[in-house]
C-alpha positions as CSV (number, residue, x, y, z in Angstrom):
1,X,-19.8,7.9,36.8
2,X,-18.4,5.5,39.3
3,X,-21.4,3.6,40.6
4,X,-22.7,0.1,41.1
5,X,-24.7,-1.3,38.3
6,X,-28.5,-0.9,38.8
7,X,-30.0,-3.7,41.0
8,X,-26.5,-5.1,41.6
9,X,-25.7,-6.6,45.1
10,X,-23.8,-4.4,47.5
11,X,-20.6,-6.4,47.0
12,X,-20.7,-6.1,43.2
13,X,-17.5,-4.5,41.7
14,X,-18.0,-0.9,40.9
15,X,-18.1,-0.2,37.2
16,X,-17.4,3.0,35.4
17,X,-19.8,3.6,32.5
18,X,-21.7,6.3,30.6
19,X,-19.0,7.9,28.4
20,X,-18.0,7.6,24.8
21,X,-14.4,7.2,23.7
22,X,-12.8,8.6,20.6
23,X,-9.5,6.9,19.8
24,X,-7.4,8.5,17.1
25,X,-4.8,6.1,15.5
26,X,-1.7,6.8,13.5
27,X,1.1,4.6,12.1
28,X,3.6,4.8,14.9
29,X,7.0,5.9,15.9
30,X,10.2,4.4,17.5
31,X,10.8,5.4,21.1
32,X,14.2,6.7,20.1
33,X,16.6,6.6,17.1
34,X,19.2,4.3,18.6
35,X,19.8,0.9,17.1
36,X,17.7,-1.2,19.5
37,X,14.8,1.2,19.5
38,X,14.8,1.3,15.8
39,X,15.1,-2.5,15.6
40,X,12.1,-3.1,17.8
41,X,10.0,-0.7,15.9
42,X,11.0,-1.9,12.4
43,X,10.6,-5.5,13.5
44,X,7.0,-4.9,14.6
45,X,6.3,-2.8,11.4
46,X,7.9,-5.1,8.9
47,X,6.5,-8.3,10.5
48,X,2.9,-7.1,9.9
49,X,1.4,-9.3,7.2
50,X,-0.7,-6.4,6.0
51,X,2.5,-4.5,5.2
52,X,4.6,-7.3,3.9
53,X,2.5,-10.3,2.8
54,X,5.3,-12.6,1.7
55,X,5.4,-16.0,3.2
56,X,6.9,-15.8,6.8
57,X,9.1,-18.8,5.9
58,X,10.8,-16.7,3.3
59,X,10.4,-13.2,4.7
60,X,11.3,-13.7,8.4
61,X,14.8,-15.1,7.9
62,X,15.6,-12.2,5.5
63,X,14.1,-9.7,7.9
64,X,15.8,-11.0,11.1
65,X,19.2,-11.9,9.7
66,X,19.8,-9.2,7.1
67,X,17.4,-6.3,7.1
68,X,17.2,-5.8,10.8
69,X,21.0,-6.0,11.1
70,X,21.6,-3.1,8.8
71,X,18.4,-1.0,8.4
72,X,18.1,0.3,12.0
73,X,21.4,2.2,11.5
74,X,20.3,4.0,8.4
75,X,16.7,4.6,9.6
76,X,18.1,5.8,12.9
77,X,20.2,8.4,11.2
78,X,17.2,9.6,9.2
79,X,15.1,9.9,12.3
80,X,17.9,11.7,14.1
81,X,17.9,14.4,11.4
82,X,14.2,15.2,12.0
83,X,13.9,14.3,15.7
84,X,12.2,16.7,18.2
85,X,15.2,16.7,20.6
86,X,13.6,19.2,23.0
87,X,10.6,16.9,23.5
88,X,12.5,13.7,23.1
89,X,10.2,12.2,20.5
90,X,9.5,12.0,16.8
91,X,7.6,14.8,15.0
92,X,4.8,12.4,14.4
93,X,4.4,11.9,18.2
94,X,4.5,15.6,18.8
95,X,1.9,16.5,16.2
96,X,-0.4,13.6,17.1
97,X,-0.4,14.8,20.7
98,X,-1.3,18.3,19.6
99,X,-4.1,17.1,17.3
100,X,-5.5,15.0,20.2
101,X,-5.4,17.9,22.6
102,X,-7.2,20.2,20.2
103,X,-9.7,17.6,19.3
104,X,-10.3,17.0,23.1
105,X,-10.9,20.7,23.7
106,X,-13.2,21.0,20.7
107,X,-15.3,18.0,21.6
108,X,-15.4,19.1,25.2
109,X,-17.1,22.3,24.1
110,X,-19.4,20.3,21.9
111,X,-20.3,17.4,24.2
112,X,-19.2,18.4,27.6
113,X,-17.7,15.6,29.6
114,X,-19.5,12.9,27.7
115,X,-16.7,12.2,25.3
116,X,-13.1,11.1,26.1
117,X,-10.5,11.6,23.4
118,X,-7.1,9.8,23.2
119,X,-4.6,8.5,20.6
120,X,-2.7,5.4,19.9
121,X,-0.1,4.1,17.5
122,X,-0.3,0.9,15.4
123,X,3.4,0.3,15.9
124,X,5.4,1.4,19.0
125,X,3.9,3.4,21.8
126,X,1.4,4.2,23.0
127,X,-0.1,0.9,21.9
128,X,-3.6,0.4,20.7
129,X,-4.3,-2.2,23.4
130,X,-3.2,0.1,26.2
131,X,-5.3,3.0,25.1
132,X,-8.4,0.8,24.5
133,X,-8.1,-0.4,28.1
134,X,-7.5,3.2,29.3
135,X,-10.8,4.4,27.7
136,X,-12.7,1.5,29.2
137,X,-11.2,2.2,32.6
138,X,-12.6,5.8,32.3
139,X,-16.1,4.5,31.7
140,X,-16.3,4.4,27.9
141,X,-18.8,1.8,26.9
142,X,-18.8,3.0,23.3
143,X,-15.6,3.6,21.4
144,X,-15.2,5.4,18.0
145,X,-12.0,4.2,16.4
146,X,-10.5,6.8,14.0
147,X,-7.5,5.8,11.8
148,X,-6.0,9.1,10.7
149,X,-5.6,8.0,7.1
150,X,-7.7,10.0,4.6
151,X,-7.5,7.2,2.0
152,X,-8.1,3.5,2.8
153,X,-5.3,1.0,2.3
154,X,-4.9,-2.5,3.6
155,X,-1.4,-1.6,4.9
156,X,-2.6,1.4,6.9
157,X,-6.3,1.6,7.7
158,X,-7.0,-2.1,7.7
159,X,-4.0,-3.0,9.9
160,X,-5.0,-0.3,12.4
161,X,-8.5,-1.7,12.5
162,X,-7.1,-5.2,12.9
163,X,-5.1,-4.1,16.0
164,X,-8.2,-2.3,17.5
165,X,-10.4,-5.4,17.2
166,X,-7.5,-7.6,18.4
167,X,-7.4,-5.5,21.5
168,X,-11.1,-6.0,22.0
169,X,-10.6,-9.8,21.9
170,X,-8.9,-9.6,25.4
171,X,-11.8,-7.5,27.0
172,X,-14.3,-9.4,29.1
173,X,-17.0,-6.8,28.6
174,X,-16.4,-5.4,25.2
175,X,-17.6,-1.9,24.5
176,X,-19.7,-1.1,21.4
177,X,-17.4,-0.1,18.6
178,X,-17.5,1.9,15.4
179,X,-14.8,2.6,12.9
180,X,-14.5,5.8,10.9
181,X,-14.7,5.4,7.1
182,X,-11.9,7.0,4.9
183,X,-12.5,10.7,4.6
184,X,-10.6,11.5,1.5
185,X,-13.6,13.0,-0.3
186,X,-15.0,14.9,2.7
187,X,-15.6,18.5,1.7
188,X,-14.0,19.9,4.8
189,X,-10.9,17.8,4.3
190,X,-10.6,18.9,0.7
191,X,-11.2,22.5,1.8
192,X,-8.4,22.3,4.4
193,X,-6.1,20.8,1.9
194,X,-6.9,23.5,-0.7
195,X,-6.4,26.3,1.9
196,X,-3.0,24.9,2.8
197,X,-1.9,25.0,-0.9
198,X,-3.3,28.5,-1.4
199,X,-1.5,29.8,1.7
200,X,1.8,28.2,0.6
201,X,1.5,29.6,-3.0
202,X,0.7,33.1,-1.7
203,X,4.1,33.0,0.1
204,X,6.1,31.8,-3.0
205,X,7.5,34.7,-5.0
206,X,7.7,32.7,-8.2
207,X,4.6,30.5,-8.7
208,X,5.6,26.8,-9.1
209,X,5.2,25.3,-12.5
210,X,3.4,22.3,-11.1
211,X,2.2,20.8,-7.8
212,X,3.2,17.2,-7.1
213,X,0.8,15.4,-4.8
214,X,2.9,12.6,-3.4
215,X,1.2,9.7,-1.8
216,X,2.7,6.8,0.1
217,X,3.1,3.9,-2.3
218,X,2.0,0.3,-2.1
219,X,2.7,-2.6,-4.4
220,X,0.7,-2.5,-7.6
221,X,-0.4,-6.0,-6.9
222,X,-2.5,-4.7,-4.0
223,X,-4.5,-2.6,-6.5
224,X,-5.1,-5.6,-8.7
225,X,-6.2,-7.6,-5.6
226,X,-8.9,-5.1,-4.8
227,X,-7.3,-2.5,-2.6
228,X,-9.0,0.9,-3.3
229,X,-6.1,3.1,-2.3
230,X,-4.9,4.0,-5.7
231,X,-8.4,5.1,-6.8
232,X,-8.9,7.1,-3.7
233,X,-5.6,8.9,-4.1
234,X,-6.5,9.8,-7.7
235,X,-9.9,11.1,-6.6
236,X,-8.3,13.2,-3.8
237,X,-6.1,14.9,-6.4
238,X,-9.0,15.5,-8.7
239,X,-11.2,17.0,-6.0
240,X,-8.3,19.2,-4.8
241,X,-7.7,20.4,-8.4
242,X,-11.4,21.1,-8.9
243,X,-11.6,23.1,-5.6
244,X,-8.5,25.1,-6.6
245,X,-9.9,25.7,-10.1
246,X,-6.7,24.5,-11.8
247,X,-6.0,23.0,-15.1
248,X,-4.9,19.3,-15.2
249,X,-1.4,20.4,-16.3
250,X,-0.9,22.2,-13.0
251,X,-1.0,19.1,-10.7
252,X,0.3,15.5,-10.9
253,X,-0.2,12.4,-8.7
254,X,2.9,10.4,-7.7
255,X,3.8,7.7,-5.2
256,X,6.8,7.5,-2.8
257,X,8.5,5.1,-0.3
258,X,8.9,2.1,-2.5
259,X,10.3,-0.9,-0.7
260,X,11.3,-4.3,-2.1
261,X,11.8,-5.7,-5.6
262,X,8.3,-5.7,-7.0
263,X,6.5,-3.0,-9.0
264,X,4.7,-0.4,-6.9
265,X,2.1,2.2,-7.9
266,X,3.6,4.6,-10.4
267,X,4.9,7.2,-11.2
268,X,7.5,7.1,-8.4
269,X,7.9,10.5,-6.9
270,X,11.7,10.4,-6.7
271,X,11.8,9.7,-10.5
272,X,8.9,12.0,-11.5
273,X,10.4,15.1,-9.9
274,X,13.7,14.5,-11.8
275,X,11.7,14.0,-15.1
276,X,9.8,17.2,-14.5
277,X,13.1,19.1,-14.0
278,X,14.5,17.6,-17.2
279,X,11.4,18.7,-19.1
280,X,11.9,22.3,-18.0
281,X,9.7,22.5,-15.0
282,X,12.3,24.1,-12.8
283,X,10.0,25.2,-10.0
284,X,7.8,22.7,-8.2
285,X,5.8,22.4,-5.0
286,X,5.2,19.0,-3.3
287,X,2.5,18.1,-0.8
288,X,1.5,14.8,0.8
289,X,-2.3,14.4,1.1
290,X,-2.1,10.8,2.4
291,X,-0.4,11.9,5.6
292,X,-2.4,13.6,8.4
293,X,0.8,14.6,10.2
294,X,4.4,15.3,9.1
295,X,6.7,12.3,9.7
296,X,9.8,10.6,8.4
297,X,8.3,10.1,5.0
298,X,7.6,13.8,4.6
299,X,10.3,15.6,6.6
300,X,13.1,13.4,5.6
301,X,12.1,11.5,2.4
302,X,10.3,14.4,0.6
303,X,12.2,17.4,2.0
304,X,15.6,15.7,1.6
305,X,15.8,12.7,-0.7
306,X,13.2,13.7,-3.2
307,X,14.3,17.4,-3.1
308,X,17.9,16.2,-3.9
309,X,16.6,14.1,-6.9
310,X,14.9,17.2,-8.3
311,X,17.9,19.5,-7.8
312,X,20.3,17.0,-9.2
313,X,18.2,16.9,-12.4
314,X,18.4,20.6,-12.8
315,X,15.5,21.8,-10.7
316,X,15.9,25.2,-9.2
317,X,13.0,25.9,-6.8
318,X,11.6,23.1,-4.5
319,X,8.8,23.9,-2.1
320,X,7.5,21.4,0.4
321,X,4.0,22.2,1.7
322,X,3.6,20.7,5.2
323,X,0.9,18.3,6.1
324,X,-2.3,19.6,7.6
325,X,-1.0,18.7,11.1
326,X,-2.9,20.5,13.9
327,X,-4.0,23.4,11.7
328,X,-7.4,24.9,12.6
329,X,-9.0,23.9,9.3
330,X,-7.8,20.3,9.6
331,X,-8.9,20.0,13.2
332,X,-12.3,21.4,12.2
333,X,-12.5,18.8,9.4
334,X,-11.6,15.9,11.8
335,X,-14.1,17.1,14.4
336,X,-16.8,17.2,11.8
337,X,-16.0,13.6,10.8
338,X,-16.1,12.6,14.4
339,X,-19.5,14.3,15.0
340,X,-21.0,12.6,12.0
341,X,-19.9,9.2,13.3
342,X,-21.1,9.9,16.8
343,X,-24.7,10.3,15.7
344,X,-27.1,8.3,17.8
345,X,-24.5,7.8,20.5
346,X,-24.2,11.2,22.2
347,X,-26.0,14.5,21.9
348,X,-24.3,17.9,21.9
349,X,-24.7,19.9,25.1
350,X,-27.4,22.6,24.8
């Protein structure tokens, strides 16, 4: 409500208060796939010390003078191949908007007008800072920040949280804040994941020989320094396998999107699918449980580059199983996570 604070003098600025904000956060997207849009986006992304933790004295000259001179062209072509030309945005943006709209509708039914739902991107637009301010301007004195990464990693969840709290540093009257824990083992998330696999398999005439669960990679060094991402990915695969009732030989965990010279988490998806084909597993399916929405890493890297590696090694049937996106089971799982985290802040409407 828009009303003076209790007992405030008549000339006191009016303050909006009394609502709870839910801010969904995803990785980000360039505004377009042209050179300068890609350069701005990649510069922000690759300058993040959570993503690339090399010394800036060594990394920034390499980034600014070499990588950002060439990479925007190749990345731009990759984005163009998957771009939502009708909406003028990347698929990640389209899907995140749809997820937010469905979450807003569901939470409206659950809590009435007490809860405001919005989304932001860690890199690119809409920025975390702008959306935090927008929620405060709508009267949100409490904000639940929800990074849409099932598994925690310093390069994803932590940097999203960093940006959220960095935004709060510029707020005179900070709202009370909570951050959602990783939800990789939440029963409803595992159920939604399993249902997506079962639906896909029901539509495949020849059952795949194996399911490849491909997670975004990080340097192996991060694991040795205490990052729990690798362990949470392995547990996600195990819980999924147990829910499906499958044997260990029917599913494998791999890691994609390697960048730079050092060793990353293995096995690498692009190499593993080729090895599987060479071993006689000519029919495979691939899913990406670390991504809450289809994006460049799934639509282009998995469905084009990794598929090509598999087929070049003799593979015959490659099936990509889309991310959970704005599917009903996924939205129900995300809403349940939100409701559990809103406990004590807001009560459902009767």
